[in-house]
N, C-alpha and C positions, 0 to 999 in steps of 0.2 A: 502493499500498500503506498502512496508518492506521498510528501507531505507538500501542503503548498508555504511560498514563501514569499516577502517581495524582490528580494533579493539573495545570491547566493554567493560568498566570497569564498575565492579559493587562495587561502594562506592567510596562518595568522600569525604573519611579521608584521612587522611595523607598518607599512604601507596599509595591507589589510585592517588591522585591528580601527587603524586612525577610519576609516571609510566607513566600517562597520559602525563604529561608535556613533559618527555625525549623520549617518542615514537614520541609526536607530533615536537618533535626539531628535530628529525630524518625523515620528512615528513609523518608520519604515519597519517590517518585521524584517530582520536579518538572519541569517547563518552564515556562520562562519566555518570553513572546512579546512582542516589542517593534518596532515599525515603524521607529524612528528609524535611524540608523549606529552609534549609541552607547548606552547607559544611564546614565539617572542625568543627564540635559543638564540640568532644571531642579538639580539641586542642585550642578551644574557652578557655575552663572551664580549661586547664591544665595552674599547676607551681598558682596557684592563680591568674588567669587571667593575668600572665605577660610569660605564654608557657617555660616550661623548655626542649628549640627544641634539644638538644643535650649533649655529653659529651667527654668530650675533652680526657676522660681517656679510651674511650670505647675499650674493649678487648673481644675475645670469651666467657672468662672466667667468664664474666657478664651476662650470658645469659644460662636459663635451656631448655632444649629440650633431648627426649630422645637418640639426635642421637647431641651431642655436639658439634661436627665435621661441622656440617652442614652450620651454619650459617657465617663460615670462610670468606668463599670467598665471597658474597655478599658487607660482612663488609669491606674485605681488597680493592675491586675497589670501594666505594662510602663512606670514611670515613667522622667523624666529621668534617674537613677541608674542605671537598667540600661543607658540605651545609655551613659551614661561609661564602665559600665566594660567596655563591649567596643571602646571608643575608645580607653583606655589598654592596654588587653591587647595591643590593635594598634601602642602605643607612636607616639600620633597626639598631638602637643602642641599644648595651647588655652590659652585664656583667656577669661576671661568679663568682655564689655565692659561692658556695663551692663544693668541690672535685671534680673539672672539672663539676660541672653542667652551664649549659649558657642557661642566660633567656633572655628576650626582657627586656629593660629601661623600656619601654613606656605599648605596649600592646602585647596578643597573638594575637589579627585581624590583626595586620600587617604581620605574619607569614600566614597566612592564604589569607588576599589581596595579598603577593606578589606569593604564589603557584596560585592563580586565574590568576594574572597578568600574568604570566609565562604560564600558559594556557592558556589565549587568544592570546598569544603572539604567540604560537605553533597553533595557530590555534584550539585547542582543543573544543569540543561542549559541554557544561554538562547540564544535566537536573534535575534540583529537583523535589522536591513532584511526584516524579516518580518512581513507586513499580514495581515489576518483578514478572510478573503474571504466566511464561512460561518459560521454557528454553528448549529449544531442539539441541540437535547434528546431523549435516546434513553433508551430504556427504561433501560439501568446506565450512565447519564450525559450526555457530552456531546461531539459529532467539532465539531470546528473544522477546515475547510477554508482554508489558509493559503496563501501565496505560495511556502511550501517544503514543502507537500504536507500530507495531511491528517493529525489529529492525534488521540485520542483520550483520555478521560480521565474518574475518577467526579466527580469536584468541576471546577468554574470557580471560579476567582478574577476578579473586573472591578477593575481597579488601575489604570485608562487616566487618569484624572487627571480634572480640569475645562478649559473654555474659554480661561482665562486664559495669553494669551503663545502667540498660534498659529503666530510665527514658529518656537517651540521644536516644535511639531508636536502642537500644543492640537488635540485635537475633538470633537465631541461624542458619541461611539462609547458610551462606557459610559453616556448617559444613554439612548440610541436603543435598546441592548440591552435597561435596564431597563423603557424601555417595552413592550419586545416581549414578554417575561417577566411582564406585568403587576403589575407596580410602579409608584407616582404619581413624579413627576419634580416637585419645587418647582421654582417658576419661580427662574430663574438671573439672576445680574449680576455682573457685576464689581465686587470687594472688595478692599481693601487700594492704594486706586487713586489716582490726584492727580485731583483737582478742576479743573471749567475756570468761567472767568468767560466773560460776554459782555456788549458793547454798553456800556455806559455804564462797568458794573462792571467791566471789561477792561480801560477806557480811564485809569481814575481808579490803577491798579494797572503798566498797560500799561510805564514807562520803570524798574522796580523788579527787573525782571527778574535772579536770582542773590544777592538779599538772602536771608539766613535770619535768623531772631530768633528765643526761647521765647516760648511762647503755651500756654495752656490753649483748647482746641477744644473743644464745648460742642453735640450737638445729642440730641433726646429722650429727656435725662434722664443721657444718659453724657457722660463729658469727659476726656480726656487730656489732659496735661502734655507736651510735647516741642519740638524745632523744627518751625517754620510754613519752607518755602520759597517765594519766589515767583518763578515761571517765567511765558516768554513766552505761556504758555495759560495760568494761572490760580494755582493753590498746591498743592504737593506740599510731601514731608517727613514724618518720624514722625508729627508729632499729625494731619496732616492723613489719611494714609496710613490712621491707625487709625480716626478719625473718619467717615470716607468707609463704612465696612461700616456704618452706622447710619442715613448719610446716605440719602435718598431725594429725586429734584427735586422741588422746593417747600418741603422743610423747613427751619425753621430753624437757621441753622448760627449760632454767636455765639462770638466770642474775647476771651480775656483777654491784652490785653496786655501786661501787668504781673503775670506770674504769682509767686504767692510776696509779693508787694510790697503791703503798705494804701496804695491810689492815692490816698486823701483823705490821710490821713498823713504822706505822702513830699511831695504838692506841697503841704502848710503848712509841710511843715519846708522848702521850697524859697523859697517867699513870702517866710517870716519871715529867712533867708540872703539870698536874691538878690532881692530886690524888684524891678531895674531889669531883670532878665536877660528877655529875649523866650520866650514857651513855646514855641517852635521850641526856642530851643538848650537848655531845660530838658528837655525832652524826650530831647532828642540823648544826654542823660545816662545813661538807660536802653534807649533803642530806636536802631535804627542811625541815622543822620543823616540819608540821603537819607528814609527811611523816616517820621522824626519832621517833615522837612520839607514830605513829601505830605500827610500828614495837614494839617497846617494850613494848607499851599496849596488842599485840596481843601474840608476840613472844620470844620477848627476857631478857623481863624485864628489871628494871631499879635498879641500885643499885651502889653507888661509884665507881669510876673507880682504887680506893686502893683492893678492894677485888676481885678484876681478878684475877687467879694465874695464872701462865704461860701458863698450857696446856687450862686455860679456855678461856685467852685472844687470842689461837692459833684456837681454836674451833669457837669462835666468829669473826676471821679475815677470815675462811674457808668461814664461813657461808653467809657472806655479799658478798663475791666473787663469789658463788653458790647460788647464792637464788632461790630456785622452783617457777615458776611461773604455774599455773595447771588451761590451759584454756580448755573451753569446747567446743567452736566452733569459726565462722568467722563469722562477718556481712553479706557473702555473695557478691553475682555481684551486690547488691545496692548499697555497695560502695564500690568495688574492681574497682582498678585501672586496672589491666587487667585479664586475662584468662589464666590461666595455659592451657597444653595439645591442643588437636586441629588436623589440619590435618596430618596426619603423614609425616614425613618427606624423611622417605623410598621412598616414591611415587615422590617425585619429585628433578627436577635437580638440586642442589645447586648455578651453574652458572646462569641457567636461569628463577626458578622459575617454569617450565615450567611441567606441567604432563608427568610421564613415562606411564600412562596409555592411555589418552587421547591427542593428538595432538595437537595443540592452544590453550589447556587450562592451566592458570596458577592462582598459588593461592600466597599471598603476606601477608605479616602485620601480625596481630593478630591472624588471623585465622589459620596460621599455628604454628606450637610447636615449637615455639621459643619464647620467653620469660625474658624480662632485668630484671635487676634490677633496682630500684627507682632513677632517678635520670638523666633523658635522654636518657638515655639508648633503651627506647620502641618507642621511637619518631625513635633514626638513626637506629633501624633496619625496620623501617618504611620506612624511604626514602633508604637505602641501599636496600633493597627486591625489591622495588618500583621502584627503578631504574635500577636494575639487571632485573627486565621484560621486563620496557621499552626498554631498550636496545636491549633485543631479539625478541620484537615483530617485 
């Protein structure tokens, strides 16, 4: 026997729960179907367990998409301040870490519980451990055959996420469903992901795993200044995760190893003040000591500063400010925080997230070709796109 609802939401993550509670508050009868044993697993693990739930500096420029204008409508109508209002109503203590990034003081569990409480107050039904076995488009809506029975609704919202972190249950379900209903799915790849090194390039840095240093990473005209972490397989850290979304194999990647420092002026000052000092010891004033030593061992050599003439000092400064890093690939979806690409926005309404091909069908969150930077932007897209669909249902 089937059960009727106004809307079915596939996916109990950030976007799905936001959509459900928004529609429920408007009097819609909503069912959330989550295949995992609990909702919000990705929320729970985010921000080191404290959930970087939004970013106060969110603008459309912080997102990658084939259509960079698509996200504007949803982001304008549900801002970080709207979400922060909800957080404060639930008396969840929060703090700003850096660059507009807001975190819970205590635990990401508070954000999940807040969303679940809002859903409960709005009469939203949630079924966990519930898998979707069949989806049919009928004359008056949609029929889903699930592991917990058949359900029907006039509207279907796909909030099933992307391919990142498969151990959390990520699958390509939403992409497959989109294709079945005539939507184009743009090529997907791992984003916000560590980069790997191989061969000689890996050997050059092999013994430096665990060392972190500030850098400016540049690729394809984009740059990010933050920390880089050397790992056993390559490089990670915020600067690398950020630039990874803009990098693909074969692209040139460069690092400023002295961000915020006029490298030539600094080297000239050091040469004047410490002419007998070895280059490796001078570099260790700005860089981690082992890293400075490796640069000198493998590439720069080391000699007293007095032995550098003006052209050599200029060349050294240019090298430190534009250091090549030859990555071979990424760690892939296993450790990626997001999935780049996804359901083509040309087939969706930017104001409602509804399909232009199939009335009553909506796509929200990570399944859509809108991907944010590191730092709470992807959660804000989840809240904003979920709210847009919830208001339209």
